[in-house]
VOKE-709365 format. One record per residue (C-alpha): residue in three letters; x, y, z. Coordinates in steps of 0.25 Angstrom, whole numbers, padded with zeros to 4 digits, always signed. Layout:
BEGIN
ALAXYZ
...
***
This chain:
BEGIN
MET+0508+0639+0126
GLU+0498+0650+0126
ASP+0487+0642+0134
GLY+0498+0635+0143
TYR+0501+0638+0158
THR+0509+0650+0161
GLU+0524+0647+0163
ASP+0527+0658+0173
GLY+0522+0651+0186
THR+0508+0658+0186
VAL+0497+0651+0193
ASP+0482+0653+0197
LEU+0478+0657+0211
LYS+0478+0642+0215
GLY+0492+0640+0210
ASN+0489+0633+0197
PRO+0497+0636+0184
VAL+0488+0645+0175
LEU+0485+0644+0160
ARG+0491+0656+0152
SER+0478+0657+0144
LYS+0469+0657+0156
ARG+0476+0667+0165
GLY+0485+0679+0165
GLY+0488+0688+0153
TRP+0481+0701+0150
THR+0468+0695+0154
ALA+0473+0694+0169
CYS+0480+0707+0168
PHE+0467+0714+0164
PHE+0462+0713+0179
VAL+0476+0717+0184
VAL+0477+0729+0175
VAL+0462+0734+0178
TYR+0465+0732+0193
GLU+0476+0741+0192
VAL+0468+0752+0186
PHE+0458+0752+0198
GLU+0469+0750+0208
ARG+0477+0762+0203
MET+0465+0770+0203
ALA+0464+0767+0218
TYR+0478+0770+0221
TYR+0480+0783+0213
GLY+0466+0787+0218
ILE+0473+0788+0232
SER+0487+0792+0229
THR+0486+0802+0218
ASN+0478+0812+0227
LEU+0484+0808+0240
PHE+0493+0820+0241
ILE+0480+0829+0239
TYR+0473+0822+0250
LEU+0485+0823+0260
THR+0486+0838+0258
LYS+0472+0842+0256
LYS+0465+0833+0266
LEU+0476+0829+0276
HIS+0482+0843+0275
GLN+0497+0838+0273
GLY+0508+0846+0267
THR+0514+0844+0254
VAL+0527+0837+0258
GLU+0519+0828+0269
SER+0508+0825+0259
ALA+0518+0821+0248
ASN+0526+0812+0257
ASN+0514+0805+0262
VAL+0509+0802+0248
THR+0523+0797+0243
ASN+0525+0789+0256
TRP+0512+0782+0254
VAL+0514+0780+0239
GLY+0528+0775+0242
THR+0522+0765+0252
ILE+0512+0761+0241
TRP+0523+0758+0232
MET+0533+0751+0242
THR+0523+0741+0248
PRO+0522+0733+0235
VAL+0536+0727+0240
LEU+0528+0720+0251
GLY+0517+0716+0242
ALA+0527+0710+0232
TYR+0534+0702+0243
ILE+0520+0696+0248
ALA+0516+0693+0234
ASP+0529+0686+0230
ALA+0532+0679+0243
LEU+0519+0676+0249
LEU+0505+0678+0243
GLY+0507+0680+0228
ARG+0503+0692+0220
TYR+0488+0689+0219
TRP+0485+0687+0234
THR+0495+0698+0238
PHE+0488+0708+0229
LEU+0474+0704+0234
ILE+0477+0706+0248
ALA+0484+0719+0245
CYS+0472+0724+0238
GLY+0464+0722+0251
ILE+0473+0730+0259
TYR+0474+0741+0247
PHE+0458+0742+0247
SER+0458+0743+0262
GLY+0467+0755+0262
MET+0459+0762+0251
SER+0446+0760+0258
LEU+0452+0765+0271
LEU+0458+0777+0263
THR+0444+0780+0257
ILE+0438+0780+0271
ALA+0449+0789+0277
VAL+0445+0800+0267
SER+0430+0798+0268
ILE+0426+0796+0283
HIS+0426+0809+0291
PRO+0434+0804+0304
LEU+0445+0799+0294
LYS+0446+0810+0284
PRO+0451+0824+0287
GLY+0441+0835+0288
PRO+0438+0846+0278
CYS+0447+0859+0277
SER+0444+0871+0269
ASP+0459+0876+0270
PRO+0465+0872+0256
SER+0479+0873+0262
GLY+0476+0864+0273
VAL+0484+0872+0284
ASN+0471+0875+0292
CYS+0465+0861+0291
LYS+0463+0851+0302
LYS+0474+0840+0301
PRO+0469+0826+0299
THR+0468+0817+0312
ALA+0478+0806+0314
LEU+0466+0796+0312
GLN+0463+0802+0298
VAL+0478+0802+0294
GLY+0480+0788+0300
VAL+0468+0782+0292
PHE+0472+0789+0279
PHE+0486+0785+0279
GLY+0483+0771+0285
ALA+0474+0769+0273
LEU+0484+0774+0263
TYR+0495+0764+0268
THR+0485+0753+0269
LEU+0483+0755+0254
ALA+0498+0756+0252
LEU+0500+0742+0259
GLY+0489+0736+0250
THR+0496+0742+0237
GLY+0508+0735+0241
GLY+0502+0722+0238
THR+0495+0726+0225
LYS+0505+0734+0218
PRO+0517+0724+0216
ASN+0507+0713+0213
ILE+0496+0718+0204
SER+0506+0722+0192
THR+0514+0709+0194
ILE+0501+0701+0194
GLY+0498+0707+0181
ALA+0512+0704+0175
ASP+0511+0690+0180
GLN+0499+0688+0170
PHE+0509+0686+0159
ASP+0518+0674+0158
GLU+0533+0677+0158
PHE+0535+0664+0150
GLU+0525+0667+0139
PRO+0531+0677+0128
LYS+0518+0683+0124
GLU+0514+0686+0139
LYS+0528+0691+0142
ALA+0526+0701+0131
HIS+0512+0705+0136
LYS+0519+0708+0150
LEU+0528+0719+0143
SER+0515+0727+0141
PHE+0508+0724+0154
PHE+0516+0734+0163
ASN+0513+0745+0153
TRP+0498+0742+0154
TRP+0499+0740+0169
MET+0503+0754+0171
PHE+0492+0759+0161
SER+0482+0752+0170
ILE+0488+0759+0182
PHE+0488+0773+0177
PHE+0474+0771+0171
GLY+0469+0769+0185
THR+0478+0780+0190
LEU+0472+0790+0180
PHE+0458+0788+0186
ALA+0464+0791+0200
ASN+0472+0803+0196
THR+0460+0810+0189
VAL+0446+0805+0194
LEU+0450+0801+0208
VAL+0458+0813+0211
TYR+0447+0822+0206
ILE+0437+0815+0215
GLN+0446+0816+0227
ASP+0449+0831+0225
ASN+0435+0835+0221
VAL+0425+0825+0226
GLY+0431+0819+0238
TRP+0441+0809+0244
SER+0431+0799+0248
LEU+0427+0796+0234
GLY+0441+0799+0229
TYR+0446+0788+0237
GLY+0434+0779+0237
LEU+0435+0777+0222
PRO+0449+0772+0222
THR+0445+0762+0233
ILE+0434+0757+0225
GLY+0443+0756+0213
LEU+0453+0747+0221
ALA+0442+0738+0225
ILE+0438+0737+0210
SER+0452+0734+0206
ILE+0453+0723+0216
LEU+0441+0716+0211
ILE+0446+0717+0196
PHE+0459+0710+0200
LEU+0451+0699+0207
ALA+0443+0697+0195
GLY+0455+0694+0187
THR+0460+0683+0197
PRO+0456+0671+0188
PHE+0465+0676+0177
TYR+0478+0679+0185
ARG+0490+0671+0184
HIS+0497+0671+0198
LYS+0512+0669+0202
LEU+0514+0661+0215
PRO+0523+0669+0226
THR+0537+0664+0225
GLY+0543+0668+0238
SER+0548+0681+0244
PRO+0557+0689+0234
PHE+0564+0696+0245
THR+0567+0683+0252
LYS+0573+0677+0238
MET+0581+0690+0236
ALA+0586+0690+0251
ARG+0591+0675+0250
VAL+0599+0679+0237
ILE+0606+0690+0244
VAL+0608+0683+0257
ALA+0614+0671+0250
ALA+0623+0679+0242
PHE+0629+0686+0254
ARG+0630+0672+0261
ASN+0638+0667+0249
TRP+0647+0679+0249
THR+0659+0671+0248
ILE+0655+0661+0238
SER+0659+0663+0224
VAL+0649+0663+0212
PRO+0652+0652+0202
THR+0655+0658+0188
ASP+0645+0648+0181
SER+0631+0652+0185
LYS+0627+0637+0184
ASP+0634+0634+0196
LEU+0624+0643+0204
PHE+0612+0638+0212
GLU+0599+0637+0204
LEU+0586+0630+0204
ASP+0581+0621+0192
SER+0574+0628+0181
GLU+0562+0619+0184
VAL+0560+0626+0198
TYR+0559+0639+0191
ALA+0550+0634+0180
LYS+0540+0629+0190
LYS+0539+0643+0197
GLY+0538+0650+0184
LYS+0551+0657+0186
TYR+0564+0661+0178
ARG+0577+0654+0181
ILE+0587+0665+0181
ASP+0602+0663+0177
SER+0613+0669+0186
THR+0617+0683+0182
PRO+0630+0690+0185
THR+0623+0703+0190
LEU+0623+0705+0206
ARG+0633+0693+0206
PHE+0635+0693+0221
LEU+0620+0687+0222
ASN+0625+0675+0214
LYS+0632+0670+0227
ALA+0618+0667+0232
CYS+0617+0655+0222
VAL+0630+0649+0223
LYS+0629+0635+0227
SER+0633+0631+0241
LYS+0630+0621+0252
SER+0619+0629+0258
SER+0605+0628+0251
SER+0599+0639+0260
PRO+0591+0649+0251
TRP+0598+0660+0259
ARG+0611+0654+0254
LEU+0608+0648+0240
CYS+0599+0654+0230
PRO+0596+0650+0216
VAL+0601+0658+0204
THR+0587+0663+0200
GLN+0584+0668+0214
VAL+0597+0676+0214
GLU+0594+0682+0200
GLU+0580+0686+0205
THR+0587+0693+0216
LYS+0597+0700+0207
GLN+0586+0705+0198
MET+0578+0711+0210
LEU+0591+0718+0215
ARG+0595+0723+0201
MET+0582+0730+0200
ILE+0584+0738+0212
PRO+0592+0749+0206
ILE+0582+0751+0195
LEU+0571+0752+0206
ILE+0579+0763+0213
ALA+0580+0771+0200
THR+0565+0771+0200
PHE+0564+0778+0214
VAL+0566+0792+0209
PRO+0555+0792+0197
SER+0546+0786+0208
THR+0548+0798+0216
MET+0544+0807+0205
ILE+0531+0799+0203
ALA+0528+0802+0218
GLN+0527+0817+0215
ILE+0515+0815+0206
GLY+0506+0813+0218
THR+0513+0823+0227
LEU+0520+0835+0222
PHE+0514+0835+0208
VAL+0501+0835+0215
LYS+0505+0847+0224
GLN+0509+0855+0212
GLY+0496+0853+0206
THR+0489+0859+0218
THR+0496+0872+0216
LEU+0491+0874+0202
ASN+0478+0878+0195
ARG+0470+0865+0193
ASN+0457+0871+0187
ILE+0451+0868+0174
GLY+0439+0876+0174
SER+0431+0872+0186
PHE+0438+0858+0187
VAL+0450+0857+0197
ILE+0461+0847+0194
PRO+0465+0839+0206
PRO+0480+0841+0207
ALA+0483+0826+0208
SER+0475+0823+0195
LEU+0487+0827+0187
ALA+0493+0813+0190
GLY+0482+0808+0180
PHE+0492+0814+0169
VAL+0503+0805+0174
THR+0493+0793+0172
LEU+0489+0798+0158
SER+0503+0800+0154
MET+0506+0786+0159
LEU+0495+0780+0152
ILE+0498+0786+0139
SER+0513+0784+0140
VAL+0511+0769+0143
VAL+0502+0767+0131
LEU+0512+0774+0122
TYR+0524+0767+0128
ASP+0518+0753+0126
ARG+0510+0755+0113
PHE+0520+0764+0105
PHE+0534+0766+0112
VAL+0537+0751+0114
LYS+0533+0747+0100
VAL+0542+0758+0094
VAL+0554+0756+0103
ARG+0555+0741+0103
LYS+0557+0741+0088
TRP+0571+0746+0090
SER+0573+0742+0104
ASN+0569+0728+0102
ASN+0564+0728+0116
PRO+0549+0723+0118
ARG+0547+0734+0128
GLY+0553+0745+0119
ILE+0563+0749+0129
SER+0568+0742+0142
LEU+0561+0744+0155
LEU+0573+0752+0161
GLN+0573+0761+0149
ARG+0559+0764+0150
MET+0561+0767+0165
GLY+0573+0776+0161
ILE+0564+0784+0152
GLY+0554+0786+0163
MET+0565+0791+0172
ILE+0569+0802+0162
PHE+0554+0806+0162
HIS+0555+0808+0177
ILE+0567+0818+0175
VAL+0558+0826+0165
ILE+0546+0825+0174
MET+0553+0832+0186
VAL+0560+0842+0177
VAL+0546+0846+0172
ALA+0540+0846+0186
TRP+0552+0855+0190
LEU+0549+0865+0179
THR+0534+0865+0181
GLU+0536+0868+0196
ARG+0545+0879+0193
HIS+0535+0885+0184
ARG+0524+0883+0195
LEU+0532+0890+0205
GLN+0535+0902+0196
VAL+0521+0904+0193
ALA+0518+0903+0208
ARG+0528+0914+0211
ALA+0523+0923+0200
ASN+0509+0923+0206
GLY+0513+0925+0220
LEU+0509+0911+0224
VAL+0521+0906+0232
ASP+0517+0909+0246
ASN+0502+0907+0246
GLY+0503+0894+0238
LYS+0491+0896+0229
GLN+0488+0890+0216
VAL+0498+0893+0205
PRO+0491+0898+0192
LEU+0496+0886+0184
SER+0488+0875+0178
ILE+0490+0861+0185
PHE+0493+0856+0171
VAL+0507+0862+0172
LEU+0510+0850+0180
LEU+0505+0840+0169
PRO+0519+0838+0162
GLN+0525+0831+0175
PHE+0513+0822+0177
VAL+0513+0818+0162
LEU+0527+0815+0162
MET+0526+0807+0174
GLY+0516+0798+0167
THR+0525+0796+0156
ALA+0537+0793+0165
ASP+0528+0782+0172
ALA+0525+0776+0158
PHE+0540+0773+0157
LEU+0546+0772+0171
GLU+0534+0766+0179
VAL+0530+0756+0169
ALA+0544+0751+0166
LYS+0547+0751+0181
ILE+0536+0741+0184
GLU+0539+0732+0172
PHE+0554+0732+0175
PHE+0553+0728+0189
TYR+0543+0717+0186
ASP+0550+0712+0174
GLN+0564+0712+0181
ALA+0559+0705+0193
PRO+0561+0690+0194
GLU+0549+0682+0192
SER+0547+0678+0207
MET+0549+0693+0211
LYS+0539+0700+0202
SER+0531+0707+0213
LEU+0543+0712+0220
GLY+0549+0717+0206
THR+0536+0724+0204
SER+0537+0730+0218
TYR+0550+0737+0214
SER+0542+0746+0205
THR+0532+0750+0216
THR+0544+0751+0226
SER+0550+0762+0216
LEU+0537+0770+0218
GLY+0537+0768+0233
ALA+0552+0772+0234
GLY+0549+0784+0225
ASN+0538+0789+0234
PHE+0546+0788+0247
ILE+0558+0795+0240
SER+0548+0806+0236
SER+0544+0807+0251
PHE+0558+0808+0255
LEU+0563+0818+0245
LEU+0551+0827+0248
SER+0553+0827+0263
THR+0568+0828+0261
VAL+0568+0840+0251
THR+0557+0847+0259
ARG+0566+0846+0272
ILE+0579+0850+0265
THR+0573+0862+0257
ARG+0565+0867+0269
GLY+0576+0875+0275
ASP+0575+0885+0287
ASP+0563+0892+0281
ASN+0555+0879+0281
GLN+0553+0880+0266
GLY+0556+0869+0256
TRP+0554+0864+0242
ILE+0541+0858+0244
ARG+0530+0865+0253
ASN+0515+0865+0255
ASN+0515+0878+0246
LEU+0521+0873+0233
ASN+0522+0887+0228
ALA+0532+0890+0238
SER+0539+0877+0236
HIS+0551+0872+0227
LEU+0545+0860+0221
ASP+0552+0863+0208
TYR+0566+0861+0215
TYR+0560+0847+0220
TYR+0556+0843+0206
ALA+0570+0848+0201
PHE+0576+0839+0211
PHE+0568+0827+0206
ALA+0572+0830+0192
ILE+0587+0828+0196
LEU+0584+0816+0205
ASN+0577+0809+0193
LEU+0589+0812+0184
LEU+0599+0806+0194
ASN+0590+0794+0195
PHE+0589+0792+0180
ILE+0605+0792+0180
PHE+0604+0781+0191
PHE+0594+0773+0183
LEU+0603+0773+0171
ILE+0614+0768+0179
VAL+0606+0757+0185
VAL+0600+0753+0172
ARG+0614+0752+0166
TYR+0617+0740+0175
TYR+0603+0734+0176
VAL+0602+0719+0171
TYR+0588+0714+0166
LYS+0583+0701+0171
ALA+0587+0690+0162
GLU+0574+0683+0159
VAL+0567+0696+0156
SER+0578+0700+0146
ASP+0576+0687+0140
SER+0561+0688+0139
ILE+0562+0702+0133
SER+0572+0696+0123
LEU+0561+0685+0119
LEU+0550+0696+0118
ARG+0560+0704+0109
GLN+0562+0692+0100
GLN+0547+0690+0099
LEU+0544+0704+0095
GLU+0555+0704+0085
GLY+0549+0691+0080
SER+0535+0697+0079
ARG+0541+0709+0071
HIS+0547+0699+0061
HIS+0534+0692+0060
VAL+0527+0705+0057
SER+0537+0709+0047
ASP+0537+0695+0040
THR+0522+0696+0039
GLY+0522+0710+0033
THR+0533+0705+0023
ASN+0524+0693+0019
***
């Protein structure tokens, strides 16, 4: 039924079922992916060089600037939980996304004004250290950070919904489209980092050498273009109707289980309360059989005299709650790698400011090395999708090559290596600073900025494994009615990582300061011990990887996803036999 109606409950904006041949698929995803290229250009056009703006224009210290960046980025990645709730419970993904885009654009516009109009932007200062510069006024600081957090609120509605809208364009019940979805998240990440590459190179250079007004104005224009591109694709989108608050559904299951504390669970799962299959079929949902994991929650679906939804829940609702809870340990295991990612735009950039950045007369912006994270990511994703998967699945019999959790584990190993490399590099930089008598004066170390290149390149490779797998894992394993919430798990991971980065930096600075008021991280990086901090991160990543292995050992995949992957595996094997028979004939 290639030209028939989709079977996954998708509709048009008026609520009418849609034809598979008319809507969705890669045609609709084209607008979503192109939107993401421009939107990422806008976001990273602000975030990549934010540390430099705070230190050079607002004259904040290293620790204060780093924490302001990570607190803001943490908020950026945490607000999607709110956006996912509104989308799933109230407005649907499309309308939540559009309203959030308006807030996002307002924040970007105000930010551009804040760095352009003289009463709102700090005055010029000739002192490169910033010690003798006039501090910005409360109005200037308030407007700047007000714009940043308005922007953060807007992204809360865009981030969890745009990738989910893209994935929704493929029918879960149609095997060919199900197979296409396996590659969607790889190419989704490709589009993200394509826009990021432009921001990390061209926009960062403009901000450092031309001006912040143009450097922030271009991302704002880019965001406006991305919104128009998304709107242009409206006639081609498939939409899923909001299915009620996932938090309320989960709360009902947990409350019902505790209220039924004394009730025994029947040995035969058929005796548990469940809705008819037709009810789920009409909503385009899976009916899920009862499982023995988190067995206590099964008490919520034991039949009783009460029919209150806070006392009796269907089996499928209980299993959906179980699945969201089962993913939480995996989510926690991703916090530490996300903390490492937070170093790209803070301490990695600070290192770059201490090194020789000249290539002839051209001066490399310190934040532009983040472009190598992007390039490494782009190359790694293509190699992974085009070559690695094809080679590995011949012996693994897995359509993905390796499982999503295995892919995440490889990314975590990369993060251990990254921090070991960063530790060794920083030790070398400090040795050169001491050898040249640059410790006390904090002047530029006679080393090329490209000495930092390995840690940036490895970070991009790690992202190709961990970040792509993380987004796909939380989307794939989330129940059909909670996809936006599932996607927000991956953004929550990044948000928590940034807040943890702020906490660790403040705590380590305070603990290591001592009576002489000196610490591991100071404004003068040549007199600091950033190498100790990176060694601490390497150990933290190793301990986290051990925790991840333990969590994975007991993780249970969602049943219907496992079945769909088995189906795809059979189809792949069938196609191989077909090719082999054709070759023989």
